[in-house]
C-alpha positions in Angstrom: 73.0 72.3 94.3 75.0 70.8 91.5 77.7 68.2 91.9 80.2 70.8 90.6 79.3 73.2 93.4 79.3 70.4 95.9 82.9 69.4 94.8 83.9 73.1 95.3 82.8 73.0 98.9 84.2 69.5 99.6 87.6 70.5 98.3 88.0 73.0 101.2 90.3 71.8 104.0 87.9 73.1 106.7 84.1 73.4 107.0 82.0 75.9 108.9 78.3 75.7 109.7 77.4 77.3 106.4 79.3 74.7 104.4 77.7 71.9 106.4 74.3 73.4 105.7 75.0 73.2 102.0 76.5 69.8 102.0 73.8 68.2 104.2 70.9 70.2 102.8 69.8 71.2 106.3 69.1 74.2 108.4 71.4 76.1 110.7 70.4 74.2 113.8 71.0 70.8 112.3 74.3 71.9 110.8 75.4 73.2 114.2 74.4 69.8 115.8 76.5 68.0 113.1 79.5 70.3 113.7 79.2 69.9 117.5 79.0 66.1 117.1 82.2 66.2 115.0 83.9 68.4 117.5 83.0 66.0 120.3 84.4 63.0 118.3 87.7 64.9 117.6 88.1 65.9 121.3 87.4 62.4 122.5 90.1 61.1 120.2 92.6 63.4 122.0 93.1 65.8 119.1 92.5 69.5 119.2 91.0 72.0 116.8 92.4 75.4 115.8 90.9 78.4 117.7 89.4 80.9 115.4 86.7 83.5 115.2 84.5 81.0 113.3 84.3 77.4 114.6 85.6 75.1 112.0 86.0 71.4 111.6 88.1 69.3 109.1 86.2 68.6 105.9 87.3 65.0 106.0 85.5 64.6 109.3 82.3 66.1 107.7 82.6 63.7 104.8 83.1 60.7 107.1 80.2 61.9 109.4 77.8 62.2 106.5 79.2 59.0 104.8 79.6 60.8 101.5 80.7 58.8 98.4 83.4 61.2 97.0 84.1 59.0 94.0 80.4 59.1 92.9 80.3 62.9 93.4 83.4 63.4 91.3 82.0 61.2 88.6 78.8 63.1 88.5 80.6 66.5 88.5 82.7 65.3 85.5 79.5 64.4 83.7 78.0 67.8 84.5 81.1 69.5 83.1 80.8 67.5 79.9 77.2 68.4 79.5 77.9 72.1 80.0 80.7 72.1 77.4 
C-alpha cells in the first residue's frame, strides 16, 4: 500500500476491522484483536463508543495503539505525489 492510500485511510474519523487490517498489514483475526484491545482501553477510561451495525473505534486510538508516525507518513505521501506528477 502506498503512503497516499495510507493517508486516505488514516484521515477517516473512525476505523473498522478492514481499515485496521490495511493499516497494520495483518489478517482479520489480528485486526479484530487490535480493535478489541482498543475498545477495552476506551471502556476502562470511562468513555463509551457509538453503537452501530459495524463495530468501530476512533482512528486516533488506532494510530496511538500502533504508534504510527503521522508526520513521516505525510512527508512520504507528499513525495509520492510529486513523483506521480
